[in-house]
MIDOSE-1310 file (N, C-alpha, C; in nm, 2 decimals, decimal comma, always signed):
residues 60
xxxx	-6,14/-0,70/+0,45/-6,04/-0,77/+0,55/-5,93/-0,72/+0,51; -5,85/-0,71/+0,62/-5,72/-0,64/+0,62/-5,61/-0,77/+0,64; -5,48/-0,75/+0,56/-5,40/-0,85/+0,58/-5,26/-0,79/+0,57; -5,16/-0,86/+0,66/-5,02/-0,79/+0,67/-4,95/-0,92/+0,70
xxxx	-4,83/-0,93/+0,60/-4,79/-1,07/+0,64/-4,62/-1,03/+0,63; -4,53/-1,10/+0,68/-4,39/-1,08/+0,66/-4,32/-1,21/+0,72; -4,22/-1,26/+0,65/-4,17/-1,38/+0,70/-4,02/-1,31/+0,79; -4,05/-1,36/+0,90/-3,93/-1,36/+1,02/-3,86/-1,48/+1,06
xxxx	-3,76/-1,46/+1,11/-3,67/-1,56/+1,16/-3,73/-1,64/+1,30; -3,74/-1,75/+1,29/-3,78/-1,84/+1,44/-3,67/-1,82/+1,54; -3,65/-1,70/+1,58/-3,55/-1,67/+1,66/-3,62/-1,56/+1,80; -3,55/-1,56/+1,90/-3,61/-1,46/+1,99/-3,61/-1,33/+1,92
xxxx	-3,53/-1,26/+1,86/-3,52/-1,15/+1,80/-3,65/-1,14/+1,71; -3,66/-1,25/+1,61/-3,78/-1,26/+1,51/-3,93/-1,28/+1,59; -3,95/-1,31/+1,70/-4,06/-1,31/+1,80/-4,07/-1,14/+1,84; -3,96/-1,10/+1,90/-3,99/-0,95/+1,95/-4,05/-0,84/+1,80
xxxx	-3,96/-0,89/+1,70/-3,98/-0,79/+1,61/-4,14/-0,84/+1,55; -4,18/-0,97/+1,55/-4,33/-0,98/+1,52/-4,42/-0,92/+1,61; -4,39/-0,90/+1,73/-4,48/-0,84/+1,82/-4,49/-0,67/+1,80; -4,36/-0,63/+1,78/-4,36/-0,49/+1,75/-4,42/-0,44/+1,63
xxxx	-4,40/-0,52/+1,52/-4,48/-0,52/+1,38/-4,64/-0,51/+1,39; -4,68/-0,61/+1,48/-4,79/-0,61/+1,50/-4,88/-0,50/+1,56; -4,83/-0,46/+1,66/-4,87/-0,33/+1,74/-4,83/-0,21/+1,63; -4,75/-0,21/+1,57/-4,75/-0,10/+1,50/-4,87/-0,09/+1,36
xxxx	-4,85/-0,21/+1,32/-4,99/-0,25/+1,22/-5,13/-0,19/+1,27; -5,16/-0,27/+1,38/-5,27/-0,25/+1,40/-5,31/-0,11/+1,45; -5,20/-0,04/+1,50/-5,22/+0,09/+1,57/-5,26/+0,17/+1,42; -5,18/+0,15/+1,29/-5,21/+0,24/+1,17/-5,34/+0,18/+1,12
xxxx	-5,38/+0,09/+1,16/-5,52/+0,05/+1,12/-5,65/+0,10/+1,21; -5,59/+0,17/+1,33/-5,67/+0,22/+1,41/-5,78/+0,11/+1,49; -5,68/+0,00/+1,50/-5,75/-0,11/+1,60/-5,70/-0,14/+1,73; -5,79/-0,17/+1,83/-5,74/-0,18/+1,96/-5,62/-0,30/+1,96
xxxx	-5,52/-0,25/+2,03/-5,40/-0,36/+2,04/-5,43/-0,47/+2,15; -5,50/-0,46/+2,25/-5,53/-0,59/+2,36/-5,67/-0,64/+2,30; -5,66/-0,77/+2,32/-5,56/-0,89/+2,34/-5,47/-0,93/+2,24; -5,47/-0,85/+2,11/-5,39/-0,90/+1,99/-5,26/-0,88/+2,02
xxxx	-5,19/-0,81/+2,09/-5,06/-0,80/+2,14/-5,02/-0,91/+2,18; -5,09/-0,96/+2,27/-5,07/-1,08/+2,37/-5,04/-1,21/+2,30; -5,16/-1,22/+2,20/-5,19/-1,32/+2,12/-5,05/-1,34/+1,99; -5,01/-1,24/+1,94/-4,91/-1,23/+1,87/-4,78/-1,26/+1,92
xxxx	-4,77/-1,25/+2,04/-4,64/-1,26/+2,13/-4,62/-1,38/+2,15; -4,75/-1,48/+2,18/-4,74/-1,59/+2,23/-4,73/-1,67/+2,11; -4,80/-1,64/+1,99/-4,77/-1,73/+1,86/-4,62/-1,74/+1,81; -4,57/-1,61/+1,84/-4,43/-1,56/+1,79/-4,33/-1,66/+1,87
xxxx	-4,36/-1,67/+2,00/-4,29/-1,74/+2,10/-4,29/-1,90/+2,08; -4,41/-1,93/+2,06/-4,44/-2,10/+2,00/-4,36/-2,12/+1,88; -4,36/-2,01/+1,78/-4,28/-2,04/+1,65/-4,10/-2,07/+1,70; -4,06/-1,98/+1,78/-3,93/-2,00/+1,83/-3,90/-2,13/+1,92
xxxx	-4,01/-2,16/+2,00/-3,97/-2,28/+2,04/-4,01/-2,41/+1,97; -4,09/-2,39/+1,88/-4,12/-2,55/+1,82/-4,06/-2,56/+1,68; -4,03/-2,45/+1,60/-3,98/-2,42/+1,47/-3,82/-2,49/+1,46; -3,79/-2,56/+1,38/-3,65/-2,56/+1,37/-3,59/-2,49/+1,26
xxxx	-3,47/-2,44/+1,27/-3,42/-2,35/+1,25/-3,36/-2,41/+1,08; -3,42/-2,35/+0,96/-3,39/-2,40/+0,83/-3,28/-2,31/+0,77; -3,18/-2,38/+0,69/-3,09/-2,27/+0,63/-3,20/-2,19/+0,48; -3,17/-2,09/+0,46/-3,22/-2,00/+0,42/-3,21/-2,03/+0,22
xxxx	-3,34/-2,04/+0,15/-3,34/-2,09/+0,02/-3,30/-1,98/-0,06; -3,20/-1,98/-0,16/-3,18/-1,86/-0,23/-3,20/-1,93/-0,41; -3,23/-1,81/-0,46/-3,22/-1,88/-0,61/-3,12/-1,79/-0,69; -3,07/-1,83/-0,80/-2,97/-1,76/-0,88/-3,04/-1,66/-0,98
């Protein structure tokens, strides 16, 4: 099982970055892009639409 994760902002820019990173990662694993590219784009767009923007948490 392959795993790739990254925390992105719930913004249109974050959604676009999620799609681009998914395409890049799937390509590096030599896996087909379709329909995964569309699934990632839809999930990322839903996150932007439905996720409230939260302030960043930092630690000292």
